[in-house]
PADOTI-268933 format. One line per field, with one value per atom (N, C-alpha, C): residue in one letter; x negated, y negated, z negated; atom name; residue number from 1. Coordinates in nm, 3 decimals. Each point is the difference from the previous one (the first is absolute). Last residue first. Example, Ala and Ser with C-alpha at 12.3 -4.5 7.8 and 13.67 -1.06 7.14 Angstrom:
BEGIN
rest	c(s|s|s|a|a|a) .
x	c(-1.285|-0.082|0.077|-0.029|0.089|-0.090) .
y	c(0.225|-0.119|-0.109|0.572|-0.119|-0.120) .
z	c(-0.708|-0.006|-0.073|0.007|0.000|0.000) .
atom	c(N|CA|C|N|CA|C) .
nr	c(2|2|2|1|1|1) .
//
This chain:
BEGIN
rest	c(g|g|g|g|g|g|t|t|t|k|k|k|e|e|e|m|m|m|a|a|a|k|k|k|q|q|q|f|f|f|a|a|a|p|p|p|r|r|r|a|a|a|t|t|t|n|n|n|r|r|r|e|e|e|a|a|a|y|y|y|a|a|a|k|k|k|l|l|l|t|t|t|p|p|p|y|y|y|d|d|d|a|a|a|l|l|l|l|l|l|g|g|g|l|l|l|r|r|r|d|d|d|a|a|a|m|m|m|h|h|h|c|c|c|i|i|i|y|y|y|t|t|t|v|v|v|g|g|g|f|f|f|d|d|d|p|p|p|l|l|l|t|t|t|m|m|m|e|e|e|d|d|d|g|g|g|l|l|l|i|i|i|f|f|f|d|d|d|n|n|n|d|d|d|g|g|g|l|l|l|q|q|q|d|d|d|r|r|r|i|i|i|y|y|y|g|g|g|l|l|l|h|h|h|l|l|l|a|a|a|t|t|t|e|e|e|g|g|g|a|a|a|a|a|a|f|f|f|m|m|m|s|s|s|i|i|i|l|l|l|m|m|m|p|p|p|k|k|k|p|p|p|d|d|d|e|e|e|t|t|t|r|r|r|s|s|s|l|l|l|l|l|l|l|l|l|q|q|q|i|i|i|l|l|l|l|l|l|p|p|p|a|a|a|f|f|f|a|a|a|s|s|s|g|g|g|e|e|e|p|p|p|y|y|y|h|h|h|l|l|l|w|w|w|q|q|q|l|l|l|w|w|w|q|q|q|g|g|g|r|r|r|a|a|a|k|k|k|g|g|g|e|e|e|k|k|k|p|p|p|p|p|p|l|l|l|f|f|f|k|k|k|g|g|g|d|d|d|p|p|p|n|n|n|h|h|h|s|s|s|e|e|e|v|v|v|l|l|l|y|y|y|t|t|t|a|a|a|i|i|i|a|a|a|a|a|a|n|n|n|e|e|e|a|a|a|l|l|l|t|t|t|f|f|f|g|g|g|d|d|d|v|v|v|e|e|e|i|i|i|v|v|v|p|p|p|s|s|s|k|k|k|g|g|g|l|l|l|p|p|p|h|h|h|v|v|v|d|d|d|k|k|k|l|l|l|e|e|e|p|p|p|p|p|p|a|a|a|r|r|r|g|g|g|m|m|m|e|e|e|n|n|n|r|r|r|i|i|i|y|y|y|i|i|i|e|e|e|l|l|l|d|d|d|y|y|y|d|d|d|l|l|l|g|g|g|l|l|l|e|e|e|e|e|e|l|l|l|l|l|l|w|w|w|a|a|a|t|t|t|f|f|f|v|v|v|s|s|s|r|r|r|g|g|g|v|v|v|r|r|r|l|l|l|h|h|h|h|h|h|l|l|l|k|k|k|i|i|i|t|t|t|m|m|m) .
x	c(-9.966|0.118|0.011|-0.365|0.120|0.125|-0.481|0.063|0.116|-0.256|-0.094|0.070|0.252|-0.058|-0.092|0.186|0.103|-0.057|-0.277|0.020|0.103|-0.066|-0.117|0.012|0.326|0.015|-0.117|-0.020|0.103|0.017|-0.294|-0.055|0.102|0.129|-0.091|-0.054|0.482|-0.139|-0.092|0.483|-0.051|-0.146|0.262|-0.039|-0.043|0.149|-0.119|-0.044|0.396|-0.116|-0.127|0.415|-0.043|-0.124|0.200|-0.057|-0.053|0.225|-0.124|-0.067|0.427|-0.101|-0.136|0.363|-0.028|-0.109|0.161|-0.083|-0.035|0.291|-0.134|-0.093|0.464|-0.081|-0.139|0.392|-0.121|-0.094|0.412|0.042|-0.118|-0.070|0.092|0.041|-0.303|-0.036|0.092|-0.030|0.054|-0.023|-0.128|0.113|0.064|-0.406|0.122|0.125|-0.431|0.011|0.127|-0.105|0.039|0.018|-0.166|0.141|0.050|-0.458|0.077|0.150|-0.289|-0.011|0.082|-0.045|0.089|0.000|-0.294|0.139|0.095|-0.460|0.036|0.146|-0.184|0.027|0.040|-0.142|0.133|0.038|-0.436|0.104|0.140|-0.362|-0.009|0.110|-0.064|0.076|-0.007|-0.251|0.137|0.081|-0.447|0.005|0.141|-0.018|-0.070|0.014|0.065|0.016|-0.084|0.208|-0.115|0.028|0.306|-0.035|-0.119|0.303|-0.023|-0.037|0.087|-0.043|-0.034|0.164|0.078|-0.042|-0.041|-0.046|0.063|0.111|-0.046|-0.035|0.379|-0.145|-0.033|0.435|-0.040|-0.149|0.221|0.055|-0.035|-0.136|-0.060|0.048|0.188|-0.139|-0.066|0.439|-0.003|-0.143|0.070|0.046|-0.012|-0.083|-0.110|0.037|0.336|-0.112|-0.117|0.368|0.033|-0.110|-0.043|-0.016|0.036|0.062|-0.141|-0.020|0.446|-0.067|-0.144|0.250|0.041|-0.068|-0.070|-0.065|0.035|0.212|-0.141|-0.074|0.453|-0.010|-0.144|0.083|0.042|-0.014|-0.083|-0.105|0.034|0.327|-0.117|-0.108|0.376|0.034|-0.118|-0.044|0.009|0.028|0.006|-0.137|0.001|0.416|-0.069|-0.141|0.267|0.047|-0.080|-0.162|0.038|0.032|0.080|-0.111|0.048|0.227|0.006|-0.119|-0.171|0.121|0.089|-0.542|0.125|0.112|-0.524|0.099|0.129|-0.403|-0.025|0.098|0.000|0.012|-0.021|-0.063|0.142|0.020|-0.438|0.051|0.148|-0.197|-0.059|0.053|0.121|0.068|-0.052|-0.218|0.133|0.079|-0.411|-0.020|0.133|0.002|-0.016|-0.026|0.031|0.130|-0.010|-0.416|0.091|0.137|-0.360|-0.006|0.108|-0.092|0.078|0.009|-0.254|0.145|0.076|-0.482|0.044|0.150|-0.237|0.013|0.044|-0.032|0.057|0.018|-0.206|0.145|0.047|-0.463|0.049|0.149|-0.219|-0.084|0.059|0.193|0.040|-0.087|-0.102|0.138|0.037|-0.417|0.002|0.141|-0.053|-0.067|0.006|0.153|0.094|-0.058|-0.281|0.110|0.100|-0.351|-0.049|0.111|0.094|-0.016|-0.049|0.036|0.129|-0.014|-0.457|0.121|0.122|-0.511|0.062|0.136|-0.289|-0.083|0.073|0.200|-0.032|-0.072|-0.055|0.104|-0.042|-0.149|-0.037|0.107|-0.042|0.109|-0.037|-0.420|0.142|0.091|-0.516|0.075|0.147|-0.368|0.044|0.084|-0.183|-0.110|0.041|0.170|0.070|-0.102|0.050|-0.044|0.066|0.075|-0.128|-0.055|0.427|-0.096|-0.139|0.374|-0.025|-0.102|0.126|-0.063|-0.030|0.236|-0.139|-0.070|0.462|-0.077|-0.147|0.296|-0.011|-0.085|0.098|-0.088|-0.023|0.313|-0.135|-0.101|0.456|-0.047|-0.142|0.210|-0.020|-0.061|-0.078|0.093|-0.034|-0.394|0.137|0.075|-0.545|0.090|0.136|-0.525|0.128|0.098|-0.576|0.117|0.125|-0.454|-0.020|0.116|-0.006|-0.097|-0.011|0.415|-0.089|-0.093|0.464|-0.126|-0.098|0.568|-0.128|-0.112|0.572|-0.114|-0.124|0.583|-0.141|-0.093|0.339|-0.083|0.061|0.000|0.069|-0.100|-0.048|0.026|0.076|-0.175|0.140|0.034|-0.453|0.095|0.146|-0.406|0.050|0.110|-0.264|-0.061|0.036|0.179|-0.144|-0.075|0.463|-0.029|-0.146|0.177|-0.021|-0.027|0.115|-0.141|-0.027|0.442|-0.074|-0.144|0.371|-0.052|-0.083|0.416|-0.141|-0.044|0.518|-0.096|-0.142|0.440|-0.048|-0.104|0.212|0.078|-0.044|-0.223|0.139|0.091|-0.515|0.066|0.146|-0.425|0.105|0.059|-0.512|0.133|0.100|-0.510|0.078|0.141|-0.542|0.143|0.068|-0.470|0.048|0.152|-0.439|0.144|0.027|-0.414|0.035|0.145|-0.237|0.050|0.023|-0.194|-0.002|0.051|0.138|-0.080|0.007|0.218|-0.110|-0.090|0.423|-0.128|-0.119|0.439|-0.005|-0.133|0.084|-0.022|-0.009|0.107|-0.138|-0.033|0.445|-0.090|-0.145|0.315|0.016|-0.093|0.033|-0.080|0.007|0.276|-0.139|-0.094|0.446|-0.020|-0.136|0.154|-0.034|-0.025|0.156|-0.146|-0.043|0.461|-0.045|-0.150|0.255|0.009|-0.068|0.114|0.011|0.017|-0.368|0.096|0.142|-0.461|0.112|0.095|-0.552|0.124|0.103|-0.494|0.084|0.140|-0.511|0.142|0.072|-0.531|0.084|0.143|-0.505|0.135|0.077|-0.551|0.103|0.133|-0.538|0.130|0.103) .
y	c(-8.247|0.076|0.133|-0.322|-0.059|0.080|0.057|0.090|-0.065|-0.235|0.054|0.076|-0.172|-0.112|0.052|0.308|-0.053|-0.112|0.174|0.099|-0.049|-0.258|-0.010|0.097|0.019|-0.124|-0.019|0.358|0.024|-0.123|-0.035|0.091|0.029|-0.267|-0.069|0.090|0.098|0.013|-0.066|0.060|-0.132|0.006|0.387|-0.069|-0.144|0.269|0.060|-0.073|-0.141|-0.013|0.052|0.057|-0.141|-0.022|0.429|-0.030|-0.143|0.126|0.079|-0.033|-0.177|-0.070|0.069|0.209|-0.125|-0.079|0.388|0.033|-0.125|-0.041|0.033|0.037|-0.096|-0.118|0.033|0.230|0.054|-0.115|-0.028|0.074|0.056|-0.245|-0.084|0.067|0.144|-0.002|-0.086|0.084|0.115|-0.003|-0.268|-0.047|0.106|0.008|0.051|-0.041|-0.110|-0.065|0.044|0.209|-0.139|-0.073|0.439|0.000|-0.142|0.054|0.029|-0.002|-0.046|-0.118|0.019|0.365|-0.103|-0.127|0.348|0.044|-0.107|-0.080|-0.002|0.039|0.043|-0.140|-0.015|0.417|-0.026|-0.146|0.138|0.061|-0.030|-0.158|-0.059|0.055|0.165|-0.124|-0.063|0.402|0.018|-0.129|-0.008|0.012|0.026|-0.254|0.118|0.007|-0.367|0.029|0.122|-0.074|-0.034|0.039|0.084|-0.140|-0.044|0.425|-0.057|-0.147|0.283|0.101|-0.059|-0.272|0.122|0.109|-0.524|0.081|0.138|-0.332|-0.089|0.079|0.172|-0.014|-0.099|0.178|-0.134|-0.025|0.372|-0.044|-0.144|0.348|-0.128|-0.045|0.390|0.023|-0.129|-0.024|0.073|0.029|-0.211|-0.086|0.071|0.249|-0.093|-0.090|0.286|0.080|-0.090|-0.189|0.033|0.077|-0.089|-0.125|0.022|0.364|-0.031|-0.130|0.143|0.105|-0.041|-0.271|-0.018|0.102|0.047|-0.123|-0.024|0.356|0.030|-0.123|-0.053|0.089|0.031|-0.260|-0.073|0.088|0.196|-0.095|-0.075|0.294|0.073|-0.096|-0.185|0.054|0.077|-0.168|-0.110|0.051|0.307|-0.044|-0.110|0.152|0.107|-0.042|-0.301|0.016|0.105|-0.339|0.142|0.036|-0.506|0.088|0.145|-0.403|0.071|0.094|-0.384|0.058|0.058|-0.036|-0.076|0.073|0.031|0.067|-0.081|-0.073|-0.045|0.061|0.111|-0.147|-0.058|0.465|-0.036|-0.151|0.165|0.026|-0.034|-0.032|-0.100|0.017|0.321|-0.128|-0.109|0.412|0.012|-0.130|0.026|-0.010|0.011|0.070|-0.142|-0.021|0.443|-0.068|-0.149|0.248|0.039|-0.068|-0.044|-0.086|0.032|0.240|-0.124|-0.078|0.430|0.012|-0.131|0.053|0.138|0.014|-0.415|0.039|0.145|-0.182|-0.106|0.042|0.305|-0.014|-0.108|0.122|0.054|-0.021|-0.154|-0.046|0.043|0.149|-0.136|-0.061|0.441|-0.004|-0.140|0.060|0.052|-0.004|-0.121|-0.098|0.044|0.300|-0.110|-0.106|0.355|0.047|-0.110|-0.091|0.008|0.046|-0.009|-0.137|0.000|0.413|-0.055|-0.139|0.268|0.011|-0.068|-0.174|0.131|-0.012|-0.379|0.113|0.133|-0.507|0.080|0.128|-0.400|0.090|0.062|-0.504|0.141|0.090|-0.509|0.083|0.147|-0.322|-0.035|0.107|-0.075|0.113|-0.028|-0.277|-0.029|0.111|0.022|-0.040|-0.024|0.282|-0.064|-0.044|0.317|-0.138|-0.090|0.480|-0.008|-0.142|0.138|0.100|-0.020|-0.279|-0.015|0.101|0.012|-0.127|-0.010|0.378|0.000|-0.129|0.037|0.090|-0.002|-0.246|-0.059|0.086|0.165|-0.117|-0.056|0.343|0.051|-0.113|-0.110|0.060|0.054|-0.193|-0.094|0.064|0.155|0.032|-0.081|0.099|-0.051|0.048|-0.066|0.056|-0.068|0.091|-0.071|0.071|-0.043|0.076|-0.085|-0.137|0.075|0.086|-0.303|0.109|0.090|-0.278|-0.016|0.120|-0.243|0.062|-0.029|0.023|-0.064|0.080|-0.093|0.086|-0.077|-0.044|-0.036|0.112|-0.017|-0.076|0.015|0.275|-0.067|-0.069|0.322|-0.138|-0.079|0.478|-0.034|-0.143|0.180|0.060|-0.036|-0.337|0.123|0.057|-0.357|0.008|0.132|-0.126|0.013|0.015|-0.088|0.142|0.024|-0.439|0.066|0.149|-0.285|-0.010|0.071|-0.064|0.124|-0.003|-0.290|0.002|0.126|-0.010|-0.037|0.003|-0.107|0.108|-0.050|-0.235|0.010|0.109|-0.162|0.103|0.019|-0.301|-0.049|0.101|0.046|-0.035|-0.040|-0.069|0.092|-0.046|-0.098|-0.061|0.101|0.010|0.041|-0.058|-0.068|-0.023|0.035|0.096|0.001|-0.006|-0.106|0.014|-0.005|0.104|-0.061|0.034|-0.041|0.085|-0.084|0.026|-0.069|0.095|0.023|0.055|-0.089|0.006|-0.093|0.046|0.186|0.067|-0.090|-0.153|0.028|0.065|-0.073|-0.127|0.023|0.367|-0.041|-0.130|0.150|0.083|-0.039|-0.217|-0.041|0.082|0.123|-0.122|-0.051|0.352|0.047|-0.118|-0.096|0.052|0.068|-0.169|-0.113|0.048|0.296|-0.009|-0.124|0.118|0.049|-0.014|-0.336|0.139|0.034|-0.338|-0.019|0.141|-0.042|-0.097|0.039|0.298|-0.027|-0.097|0.147|-0.050|-0.033|0.261|-0.025|-0.029|-0.035|0.030|-0.038|0.124|-0.069|0.048|-0.017|0.052|-0.082|0.111|-0.087|0.073|0.020|0.065|-0.103) .
z	c(-18.271|-0.042|0.071|0.040|0.060|-0.031|-0.141|0.097|0.075|-0.345|0.098|0.112|-0.365|0.075|0.111|-0.304|0.090|0.087|-0.336|0.106|0.101|-0.382|0.087|0.116|-0.333|0.077|0.096|-0.301|0.102|0.088|-0.364|0.101|0.110|-0.381|0.094|0.110|-0.218|-0.042|0.103|0.036|-0.037|-0.045|0.107|0.123|-0.026|-0.363|0.060|0.127|-0.228|-0.090|0.067|0.220|0.002|-0.085|-0.001|0.132|0.005|-0.393|0.015|0.133|-0.082|-0.080|0.012|0.207|0.069|-0.075|-0.200|0.116|0.080|-0.366|-0.049|0.115|0.086|-0.033|-0.051|0.282|-0.063|-0.038|0.263|-0.120|-0.078|0.404|-0.078|-0.130|0.384|-0.142|-0.086|0.503|-0.073|-0.150|0.434|-0.079|-0.086|0.289|0.061|-0.077|-0.158|0.130|0.074|-0.408|-0.023|0.133|0.008|-0.039|-0.021|0.081|0.121|-0.030|-0.363|0.086|0.127|-0.291|-0.058|0.084|0.129|0.012|-0.051|-0.056|0.142|0.020|-0.427|0.032|0.146|-0.138|-0.054|0.025|0.127|0.084|-0.050|-0.257|0.133|0.090|-0.446|0.009|0.139|-0.137|0.050|0.014|-0.196|0.146|0.053|-0.459|0.048|0.151|-0.456|0.142|0.037|-0.496|0.083|0.145|-0.365|-0.015|0.084|0.148|-0.132|0.004|0.387|-0.096|-0.137|0.365|0.015|-0.099|-0.133|0.112|-0.005|-0.322|0.107|0.126|-0.360|0.019|0.110|-0.173|-0.040|0.019|0.300|-0.129|-0.029|0.359|-0.037|-0.138|0.193|-0.034|-0.049|0.159|-0.127|-0.044|0.421|-0.110|-0.134|0.390|-0.029|-0.116|0.147|-0.053|-0.037|0.225|-0.138|-0.069|0.455|-0.075|-0.147|0.292|-0.020|-0.078|0.108|-0.078|-0.032|0.292|-0.139|-0.091|0.460|-0.048|-0.147|0.223|-0.027|-0.054|0.134|-0.114|-0.039|0.387|-0.119|-0.125|0.423|-0.036|-0.128|0.180|-0.047|-0.049|0.203|-0.132|-0.059|0.439|-0.096|-0.140|0.359|-0.029|-0.104|0.151|-0.071|-0.040|0.266|-0.137|-0.078|0.398|-0.011|-0.145|0.156|-0.031|-0.001|0.302|-0.129|-0.018|0.126|-0.060|0.110|0.063|0.010|-0.071|-0.139|0.083|0.002|-0.269|0.138|0.099|-0.462|0.000|0.139|-0.079|0.001|0.006|-0.049|0.135|0.012|-0.426|0.090|0.141|-0.320|-0.026|0.093|0.012|0.060|-0.019|-0.214|0.145|0.073|-0.459|0.032|0.148|-0.168|-0.004|0.033|-0.013|0.108|-0.007|-0.343|0.118|0.103|-0.430|-0.009|0.130|-0.069|-0.019|0.019|0.077|0.008|-0.008|-0.049|0.140|0.015|-0.444|0.085|0.146|-0.342|0.009|0.098|-0.151|0.127|0.022|-0.401|0.110|0.134|-0.403|0.033|0.109|-0.154|0.049|0.045|-0.207|0.136|0.059|-0.453|0.086|0.146|-0.327|0.019|0.092|-0.119|0.083|0.029|-0.299|0.138|0.094|-0.459|0.050|0.145|-0.237|0.039|0.061|0.010|-0.080|0.059|0.105|-0.012|-0.070|0.134|0.040|-0.005|0.125|-0.118|0.044|0.341|-0.053|-0.132|0.178|0.012|-0.060|0.049|0.054|0.016|-0.049|-0.018|0.060|-0.049|-0.054|-0.022|0.201|-0.136|-0.061|0.453|-0.088|-0.145|0.424|-0.111|-0.106|0.421|0.023|-0.105|0.009|0.070|0.014|-0.213|-0.044|0.059|0.111|-0.144|-0.051|0.464|-0.035|-0.149|0.165|0.045|-0.043|-0.082|-0.086|0.038|0.273|-0.133|-0.092|0.432|0.007|-0.139|0.037|0.023|0.004|-0.033|-0.125|0.014|0.393|-0.111|-0.124|0.514|-0.109|-0.125|0.368|0.004|-0.123|0.207|-0.100|0.009|0.258|0.003|-0.091|-0.005|0.044|-0.011|-0.137|0.122|0.044|-0.388|-0.019|0.122|0.053|-0.114|-0.007|0.251|0.039|-0.112|0.001|-0.029|0.064|0.040|0.029|-0.040|-0.085|-0.002|0.043|0.299|-0.093|-0.140|0.525|-0.108|-0.093|0.393|0.039|-0.104|0.040|-0.029|0.038|0.046|0.094|-0.025|-0.115|-0.062|0.090|0.165|-0.133|-0.068|0.418|0.023|-0.133|0.012|0.024|0.036|-0.059|-0.129|0.016|0.372|-0.041|-0.133|0.209|0.030|-0.045|-0.270|0.136|0.024|-0.353|0.011|0.146|-0.125|-0.010|0.019|0.042|-0.137|-0.021|0.414|-0.067|-0.145|0.297|-0.015|-0.066|-0.126|0.126|-0.026|-0.356|0.045|0.134|-0.174|0.004|0.055|-0.276|0.116|-0.012|-0.216|-0.010|0.132|-0.313|0.138|-0.005|-0.357|0.025|0.149|-0.408|0.128|0.030|-0.504|0.107|0.126|-0.565|0.128|0.109|-0.535|0.109|0.123|-0.468|0.027|0.113|-0.197|-0.028|0.025|0.097|-0.145|-0.039|0.460|-0.071|-0.151|0.269|0.029|-0.073|-0.020|-0.081|0.022|0.270|-0.140|-0.090|0.449|-0.015|-0.144|0.103|-0.001|-0.014|0.052|-0.134|-0.014|0.415|-0.087|-0.142|0.338|-0.017|-0.076|0.135|-0.129|-0.020|0.346|-0.038|-0.130|0.461|-0.144|-0.054|0.277|-0.053|0.046|-0.075|0.090|-0.068|-0.054|-0.060|0.107|-0.132|0.117|-0.052|-0.234|-0.014|0.128|-0.175|0.098|-0.016|-0.280|0.005|0.103|-0.113|0.054|0.000|-0.226|0.014|0.048) .
atom	c(N|CA|C|N|CA|C|N|CA|C|N|CA|C|N|CA|C|N|CA|C|N|CA|C|N|CA|C|N|CA|C|N|CA|C|N|CA|C|N|CA|C|N|CA|C|N|CA|C|N|CA|C|N|CA|C|N|CA|C|N|CA|C|N|CA|C|N|CA|C|N|CA|C|N|CA|C|N|CA|C|N|CA|C|N|CA|C|N|CA|C|N|CA|C|N|CA|C|N|CA|C|N|CA|C|N|CA|C|N|CA|C|N|CA|C|N|CA|C|N|CA|C|N|CA|C|N|CA|C|N|CA|C|N|CA|C|N|CA|C|N|CA|C|N|CA|C|N|CA|C|N|CA|C|N|CA|C|N|CA|C|N|CA|C|N|CA|C|N|CA|C|N|CA|C|N|CA|C|N|CA|C|N|CA|C|N|CA|C|N|CA|C|N|CA|C|N|CA|C|N|CA|C|N|CA|C|N|CA|C|N|CA|C|N|CA|C|N|CA|C|N|CA|C|N|CA|C|N|CA|C|N|CA|C|N|CA|C|N|CA|C|N|CA|C|N|CA|C|N|CA|C|N|CA|C|N|CA|C|N|CA|C|N|CA|C|N|CA|C|N|CA|C|N|CA|C|N|CA|C|N|CA|C|N|CA|C|N|CA|C|N|CA|C|N|CA|C|N|CA|C|N|CA|C|N|CA|C|N|CA|C|N|CA|C|N|CA|C|N|CA|C|N|CA|C|N|CA|C|N|CA|C|N|CA|C|N|CA|C|N|CA|C|N|CA|C|N|CA|C|N|CA|C|N|CA|C|N|CA|C|N|CA|C|N|CA|C|N|CA|C|N|CA|C|N|CA|C|N|CA|C|N|CA|C|N|CA|C|N|CA|C|N|CA|C|N|CA|C|N|CA|C|N|CA|C|N|CA|C|N|CA|C|N|CA|C|N|CA|C|N|CA|C|N|CA|C|N|CA|C|N|CA|C|N|CA|C|N|CA|C|N|CA|C|N|CA|C|N|CA|C|N|CA|C|N|CA|C|N|CA|C|N|CA|C|N|CA|C|N|CA|C|N|CA|C|N|CA|C|N|CA|C|N|CA|C|N|CA|C|N|CA|C|N|CA|C|N|CA|C|N|CA|C|N|CA|C|N|CA|C|N|CA|C|N|CA|C|N|CA|C|N|CA|C|N|CA|C|N|CA|C|N|CA|C|N|CA|C|N|CA|C|N|CA|C|N|CA|C|N|CA|C|N|CA|C|N|CA|C|N|CA|C|N|CA|C|N|CA|C|N|CA|C|N|CA|C|N|CA|C|N|CA|C|N|CA|C|N|CA|C|N|CA|C|N|CA|C|N|CA|C|N|CA|C|N|CA|C|N|CA|C|N|CA|C|N|CA|C|N|CA|C|N|CA|C|N|CA|C|N|CA|C|N|CA|C|N|CA|C|N|CA|C|N|CA|C|N|CA|C|N|CA|C|N|CA|C|N|CA|C|N|CA|C|N|CA|C|N|CA|C|N|CA|C|N|CA|C|N|CA|C|N|CA|C|N|CA|C|N|CA|C|N|CA|C|N|CA|C|N|CA|C|N|CA|C|N|CA|C|N|CA|C|N|CA|C) .
nr	c(205|205|205|204|204|204|203|203|203|202|202|202|201|201|201|200|200|200|199|199|199|198|198|198|197|197|197|196|196|196|195|195|195|194|194|194|193|193|193|192|192|192|191|191|191|190|190|190|189|189|189|188|188|188|187|187|187|186|186|186|185|185|185|184|184|184|183|183|183|182|182|182|181|181|181|180|180|180|179|179|179|178|178|178|177|177|177|176|176|176|175|175|175|174|174|174|173|173|173|172|172|172|171|171|171|170|170|170|169|169|169|168|168|168|167|167|167|166|166|166|165|165|165|164|164|164|163|163|163|162|162|162|161|161|161|160|160|160|159|159|159|158|158|158|157|157|157|156|156|156|155|155|155|154|154|154|153|153|153|152|152|152|151|151|151|150|150|150|149|149|149|148|148|148|147|147|147|146|146|146|145|145|145|144|144|144|143|143|143|142|142|142|141|141|141|140|140|140|139|139|139|138|138|138|137|137|137|136|136|136|135|135|135|134|134|134|133|133|133|132|132|132|131|131|131|130|130|130|129|129|129|128|128|128|127|127|127|126|126|126|125|125|125|124|124|124|123|123|123|122|122|122|121|121|121|120|120|120|119|119|119|118|118|118|117|117|117|116|116|116|115|115|115|114|114|114|113|113|113|112|112|112|111|111|111|110|110|110|109|109|109|108|108|108|107|107|107|106|106|106|105|105|105|104|104|104|103|103|103|102|102|102|101|101|101|100|100|100|99|99|99|98|98|98|97|97|97|96|96|96|95|95|95|94|94|94|93|93|93|92|92|92|91|91|91|90|90|90|89|89|89|88|88|88|87|87|87|86|86|86|85|85|85|84|84|84|83|83|83|82|82|82|81|81|81|80|80|80|79|79|79|78|78|78|77|77|77|76|76|76|75|75|75|74|74|74|73|73|73|72|72|72|71|71|71|70|70|70|69|69|69|68|68|68|67|67|67|66|66|66|65|65|65|64|64|64|63|63|63|62|62|62|61|61|61|60|60|60|59|59|59|58|58|58|57|57|57|56|56|56|55|55|55|54|54|54|53|53|53|52|52|52|51|51|51|50|50|50|49|49|49|48|48|48|47|47|47|46|46|46|45|45|45|44|44|44|43|43|43|42|42|42|41|41|41|40|40|40|39|39|39|38|38|38|37|37|37|36|36|36|35|35|35|34|34|34|33|33|33|32|32|32|31|31|31|30|30|30|29|29|29|28|28|28|27|27|27|26|26|26|25|25|25|24|24|24|23|23|23|22|22|22|21|21|21|20|20|20|19|19|19|18|18|18|17|17|17|16|16|16|15|15|15|14|14|14|13|13|13|12|12|12|11|11|11|10|10|10|9|9|9|8|8|8|7|7|7|6|6|6|5|5|5|4|4|4|3|3|3|2|2|2|1|1|1) .
//
């Protein structure tokens, strides 16, 4: 069995590499470089019609979308049984919500913030106000859920932590965590893990 990860630098697929490292899985790595506009090169469309990353090739098929990739890997290629979802009930529902939340709801305001950071002044007021309000809403939501815990669902790391760490890490890079010290500490704690550092070394970020 061979897993191939298509990784676009600098981007979210490093968090897929992080999961692969945490699971102790061997994988091949294909690295793509963004163009001058920050977009993926056309070669990624030869792998998947959307031309985005992460994408993995595994078990004879191609799979995209972070949450789908993560769920498939822990359910199908997980020799030590790490990060498996609860089997039923409220705990499973909460796990699923936080697994899909980072890219389902939280990512869009940060993407707008990223684009605004690359826009010359004066920034479009309506868009800036919307992005600021939505960013505060989501960072506050994550902060309240995290509380004093080490991880987003309690004292143990779960699969949703990969996506939530991605959101907090991105917010930190955009300079948005000054008022959210627990989120900054959470992102720093998780990205200091040996598996994340190994993924960064392999992918180049």
